[in-house]
C-alpha angles and dihedrals in degrees: 000000000000118000118220123204134203123234091266093047091047091051090053090046091052092039092236139104126286087237091061090050090051090050090052089052093047091051091044090234095133132046115252142161122234115212105183103301093340125097122210133182127210112227089223090056091049091051090050091048091050092049090050090058095050115126117206119222121248114257113258113260121186116243109270094232118045114232116254122220115286124230 
C-alpha cells in the first residue's frame, strides 16, 4: 500500500522546509496528488524524484604530473 505524506511530512522526509516543497509544487517540479484543497505526496514518487536528481561522482584520475618533493 502506498503511503502519502502532507507538505510538512514531505519537508521532513526531504530534510528541507515546507516552503521549498510548496515552491516545487507551484513550479510543477515534483509529482503530487491534489485531494480537494489538500496536497499529498506518494513516498514512491519522492524516492523516484530523488533518484532522478542523483549526480554520479567523476571517476578518480591520477594527477597528470607527479608531485616532486617539497622543500
